[in-house]
C-alpha positions in Angstrom: 103.2 101.7 95.7 104.1 105.6 95.8 102.0 105.9 92.6 99.1 104.7 94.2 99.5 106.5 97.9 100.6 109.9 95.9 98.4 109.9 92.9 99.9 107.5 89.6 102.4 108.0 87.2 102.8 107.6 83.7 105.0 104.9 83.9 102.3 102.4 85.6 99.4 103.4 83.4 100.1 99.9 81.5 98.6 97.9 84.2 95.4 100.0 84.8 93.0 98.1 82.2 94.6 94.9 83.2 94.1 95.2 87.0 90.2 96.7 86.9 89.9 93.5 84.5 91.2 91.4 86.6 89.3 92.3 89.4 86.0 92.7 87.6 86.7 89.2 85.9 87.2 87.6 89.0 84.1 89.2 91.0 81.6 88.0 87.9 83.2 84.1 88.1 82.6 84.4 92.7 79.2 85.5 91.8 78.5 81.9 90.0 77.9 80.1 93.1 75.7 82.5 94.7 73.5 82.4 91.4 73.5 79.0 90.3 72.7 77.5 93.8 69.4 79.7 93.7 70.8 81.7 97.1 70.8 85.1 95.2 68.7 84.1 91.8 69.1 87.6 90.7 72.4 88.3 89.2 73.2 91.8 89.9 72.9 90.4 93.9 74.9 87.4 93.3 77.6 90.0 91.7 76.8 92.2 94.3 77.8 89.7 96.9 81.0 88.7 95.4 82.3 92.1 94.8 81.2 92.8 98.6 83.6 90.3 99.1 86.5 90.4 97.3 86.5 93.9 97.9 86.6 93.3 101.6 84.0 95.1 102.3 81.4 93.2 104.0 78.1 94.2 103.3 75.8 91.4 102.4 72.5 91.1 101.0 71.8 87.6 102.3 70.0 88.0 105.4 70.0 84.1 106.7 73.5 83.1 106.7 73.3 80.5 109.1 70.6 79.0 106.3 73.1 78.9 103.7 75.0 75.2 102.3 78.4 75.1 104.5 80.5 74.6 101.0 78.8 77.8 99.6 79.3 79.9 102.9 83.0 78.6 103.1 83.5 80.3 99.8 82.0 83.4 100.8 84.4 83.5 103.8 87.3 82.4 100.9 86.7 85.2 98.7 86.7 87.9 101.3 90.5 86.3 102.5 91.7 86.2 99.1 90.7 89.7 98.2 92.6 90.8 101.3 95.9 91.0 99.8 94.9 90.9 96.3 93.9 88.6 93.7 96.8 89.8 91.6 99.4 90.7 94.7 98.9 86.5 95.6 98.9 85.7 92.1 102.4 87.3 91.5 103.6 85.8 94.5 103.5 82.4 92.9 104.1 83.1 89.3 106.3 86.3 88.8 105.7 88.0 85.8 108.7 88.5 83.3 110.3 92.3 83.0 108.9 94.0 85.6 105.5 94.0 84.3 103.8 92.7 87.3 105.5 95.1 89.6 103.8 97.6 87.7 100.6 96.0 88.6 101.3 95.6 92.1 101.8 99.4 92.2 98.7 100.2 91.2 97.1 97.7 93.3 99.0 98.4 96.4 98.8 101.3 98.9 102.4 101.6 100.7 104.5 105.0 100.7 107.7 102.7 99.4 108.6 101.3 96.1 111.4 99.3 95.5 112.7 98.2 91.9 111.8 94.9 90.2 113.8 91.5 90.7 114.4 89.1 92.9 113.9 91.9 96.0 110.3 92.2 95.0 109.5 88.7 94.7 110.8 87.8 98.0 108.8 90.9 99.4 105.4 89.8 98.2 106.3 86.1 99.6 106.8 87.5 103.2 103.8 90.0 103.6 102.0 86.9 101.9 103.5 84.4 105.1 103.1 86.9 107.2 98.9 87.2 105.7 98.3 83.5 106.1 100.4 83.3 109.3 97.8 85.5 111.1 95.0 83.8 109.6 95.9 80.7 111.1 96.7 81.9 114.2 93.8 83.7 114.9 91.9 80.6 113.7 93.5 79.0 116.8 92.6 81.6 118.9 89.3 82.0 118.3 89.3 77.8 118.7 90.0 78.2 122.4 87.5 80.9 122.6 84.5 78.4 122.0 84.1 78.7 118.2 84.3 75.5 116.4 87.0 74.7 113.5 84.3 76.0 110.4 83.5 79.4 112.8 86.6 80.1 113.3 88.4 79.3 110.4 85.5 81.6 108.5 86.5 84.9 111.2 89.8 84.4 110.9 89.3 84.9 107.1 87.2 87.6 108.1 89.4 89.9 110.4 92.3 89.5 108.5 91.1 90.6 105.6 88.7 93.3 107.2 86.1 91.9 105.0 83.2 91.8 107.8 81.6 88.9 106.2 80.5 86.6 109.5 79.1 83.3 109.6 76.0 83.7 112.2 73.4 86.3 112.1 74.5 88.4 114.5 78.2 88.2 114.1 80.8 88.1 116.5 78.0 88.8 119.7 77.0 85.3 118.7 79.0 84.3 121.0 78.9 86.9 123.6 82.4 85.7 124.5 84.8 88.7 126.1 88.3 86.4 125.0 87.1 86.2 121.6 86.2 90.0 120.9 89.4 91.1 122.4 91.4 88.4 120.1 89.6 90.1 117.2 90.4 93.7 118.6 93.6 92.8 119.1 94.1 91.0 115.2 91.9 93.7 113.7 94.7 96.6 114.8 97.2 94.2 113.4 95.1 94.0 110.0 94.6 98.0 109.4 98.5 98.2 110.2 101.1 98.6 107.8 102.0 95.0 106.8 105.5 96.0 105.9 106.4 98.0 109.1 104.6 94.3 110.7 107.2 92.4 109.0 110.0 94.3 110.1 108.8 94.7 113.8 109.3 90.9 113.6 112.9 91.3 112.2 113.5 93.4 115.5 113.6 96.9 113.7 111.1 98.8 116.5 112.9 102.3 115.8 111.7 101.9 112.0 108.5 101.0 113.6 108.3 103.9 116.4 109.3 106.9 113.8 107.0 105.9 111.2 104.4 109.1 111.1 101.7 107.1 110.0 102.1 104.1 112.3 102.2 106.0 115.8 99.0 108.5 114.2 97.3 105.1 113.8 97.4 104.5 117.3 96.8 107.5 118.3 93.6 107.8 116.9 92.8 104.7 117.9 93.5 105.5 122.0 91.8 108.5 121.5 88.5 107.5 119.8 88.7 104.5 122.2 88.7 106.5 125.0 86.6 108.9 124.3 83.7 106.2 123.3 84.5 104.6 126.2 84.1 107.7 129.0 80.7 109.0 126.8 79.7 104.9 127.6 80.4 105.4 130.8 79.2 108.7 131.8 76.1 108.6 129.9 74.8 105.2 130.8 76.7 103.9 133.8 78.2 101.2 132.0 80.8 99.1 133.5 84.3 100.3 132.9 85.5 97.0 131.9 82.3 96.8 129.2 83.1 100.0 127.5 86.2 99.9 127.0 85.8 96.9 125.3 83.4 97.7 123.3 84.8 101.1 122.2 87.6 99.7 121.3 86.3 96.7 119.1 83.9 99.3 117.5 86.4 102.1 116.9 88.8 99.5 115.6 86.3 97.7 113.5 85.2 100.8 111.6 88.9 102.7 111.6 90.2 99.3 110.0 87.5 99.4 107.8 86.6 95.8 109.1 82.9 96.5 109.7 81.8 93.8 112.5 79.7 95.0 115.3 79.1 93.7 118.7 76.2 96.2 119.8 73.8 98.1 118.7 75.9 101.4 118.3 73.3 104.0 117.6 71.9 103.6 121.4 75.1 104.7 122.4 75.6 108.4 123.3 75.5 111.0 120.2 79.3 111.8 121.3 80.1 108.3 120.6 78.4 108.1 117.2 80.0 111.1 116.1 83.3 109.7 116.9 82.3 105.9 114.9 80.9 108.2 112.0 84.5 110.4 111.8 86.1 107.3 111.7 84.4 106.3 108.6 86.5 109.0 106.9 89.8 107.8 108.0 90.4 104.5 107.7 93.7 102.5 108.4 97.4 102.2 107.1 98.9 102.3 103.8 100.1 98.4 102.9 97.4 96.9 104.6 94.1 95.2 104.6 91.9 97.9 105.7 90.3 100.5 102.9 89.3 104.4 103.4 91.2 107.4 103.0 94.0 106.0 104.5 95.8 107.9 107.7 99.1 108.6 105.5 97.5 111.2 103.6 95.7 112.6 106.3 99.3 112.7 107.4 100.2 114.6 105.1 97.8 117.1 104.5 98.1 117.5 108.3 101.4 118.5 107.9 101.0 121.0 105.1 98.2 122.8 107.0 100.6 123.8 109.9 103.2 124.5 106.8 100.6 127.0 105.3 99.8 128.1 109.2 104.2 129.0 109.2 104.2 130.8 105.7 101.0 133.1 107.7 103.8 134.1 110.1 107.1 134.2 107.4 106.2 134.3 104.4 109.7 134.0 102.9 110.5 130.8 104.9 110.4 127.7 103.1 108.8 124.7 105.1 109.2 121.2 103.6 106.6 118.1 105.3 108.7 115.4 107.2 107.6 111.9 106.7 109.3 108.9 108.9 112.0 111.5 110.0 113.1 112.8 106.2 112.1 115.3 104.1 109.1 114.3 101.9 108.6 115.9 98.4 106.4 118.5 97.7 104.5 116.7 94.7 103.3 114.6 97.5 100.7 117.0 98.8 99.4 117.4 95.6 98.8 114.0 95.0 97.3 113.6 98.3 94.8 116.5 97.6 93.8 115.5 94.2 93.4 111.8 96.1 90.7 113.1 98.6 89.2 115.6 96.6 88.2 112.9 94.1 87.3 110.1 96.9 84.8 112.9 98.7 83.3 113.8 95.4 83.2 110.1 94.9 81.2 109.7 97.8 79.1 112.8 97.4 77.9 111.4 93.9 77.2 108.4 95.3 75.1 109.9 98.2 73.2 112.1 95.4 72.4 109.0 93.2 71.1 107.5 96.4 69.0 109.9 97.3 67.5 110.3 93.7 66.6 106.1 94.3 64.5 107.3 96.9 66.5 106.5 99.8 66.3 108.4 102.8 69.2 110.8 103.7 71.1 109.5 106.2 71.0 105.7 105.2 72.2 107.2 101.6 75.0 108.8 103.4 76.0 105.6 105.5 76.0 103.1 102.4 78.1 105.8 100.2 80.9 105.5 103.0 80.4 102.7 103.6 80.8 101.3 99.8 83.6 103.6 99.1 85.5 102.9 101.7 85.1 99.5 101.7 83.5 99.1 105.3 80.5 96.7 105.1 78.5 98.7 108.1 77.7 102.1 108.9 76.3 102.9 112.1 74.0 100.0 114.0 74.2 96.9 114.7 72.2 95.7 111.8 73.6 95.9 108.3 71.8 97.5 105.3 71.1 94.5 103.3 67.8 94.7 103.2 68.0 98.4 101.8 70.4 97.1 99.3 68.0 94.6 98.4 65.7 96.8 97.5 67.5 99.4 95.4 66.7 99.3 91.8 69.8 97.3 89.5 71.2 100.3 88.2 72.0 101.9 91.8 73.6 98.4 92.8 75.6 98.3 89.8 76.7 102.0 91.1 77.7 100.3 94.6 79.9 97.3 93.0 82.1 100.4 90.9 82.3 102.2 94.0 83.6 99.2 95.8 85.9 98.1 93.3 86.7 101.9 92.8 87.7 101.9 96.5 89.4 98.7 96.7 91.7 100.0 93.7 92.8 103.2 95.4 90.4 105.0 92.8 93.6 106.2 90.2 93.5 102.8 88.5 89.9 103.1 87.5 89.2 106.9 86.9 92.3 106.8 84.8 90.5 104.5 81.9 88.1 107.5 81.7 90.6 110.1 81.5 92.1 111.2 77.7 95.6 110.9 78.3 94.9 107.2 78.7 93.0 106.9 75.7 96.0 108.9 73.8 98.6 106.4 75.5 
């Protein structure tokens, strides 16, 4: 896990190819129901929908989801739930591989800061995380049932929220129910889904101090409060929206983008410029490590922010030695290098996707939105409507490129780009 956050290590390189091939193979299999049912008769479109589901992106090419066969619609929701914790992670929880090989694969796919040693402890941790994931899903489904959804919609949206996938069984999404209760329930569980699952497990065990002193957890809560607060004030001042509604909608949209869920209950393009800008910036952040959220991940921003402070201190005291501290402990200097390399690669891929989309004839605003929402597995940019019709009209090569960025973003970039390096071919 440490390698995935800080930049990968040579001892993990043996897992890169199997993980990438596994994800591509599963996405290919997942495309077959869309293709053979005739819902998406072009295979690249079916593959895009499958990749979007398994990677938890939530971008869709299907304009009338309510007209889909129920069985296929259920598969659509299930695919994002399976991809939420990672196909390989769930497989390892049931069929652990001998010799610790499986743990190297988990390192490639997971995004936590902490790493353990192969063995019983690792297997137990994976199973416990799967139980937390499943338990949250079941609890959310029950609450949505209480809120007025039928059983199918409740289970579907439980899959969508806990996986931060963003698919919906209704054309209007969560807004179709016009229910503040459902919106508040989704807000709470989107926050939990974007939180570090390892920390949640420790929280349930009563280890509150570990959670309170965790640097990323504090940053996560602070970003939610600040972004939602500024949006709420902006909505109240600009349009006179009641405080209760402005707070609820601001929290929903802020948490949805920060956790990369991508659900929407309103048209954000009608919001004041300040609120739209805040939502746009949230697309660059991402949720916590060891969560189902996409994006850069807040822990990397925390590390770079702390290093920025150290650089300022060095200007005033050139002979001083300054180290970053995470969770109350001194971090390794190599962590900063790895994080800087990852952020540069992430932004470079976003820029390359942006240019690629512009070259296809897509306008600048839509190109930037598409680049960010596929790279960060967010699914929706600004606005109530998604980009499905626009993506549907793109050339096959561009759709294939977006599929690549979705998978690369889901696998934390290094696992994919390491395959193209000269050192990997020599190993």
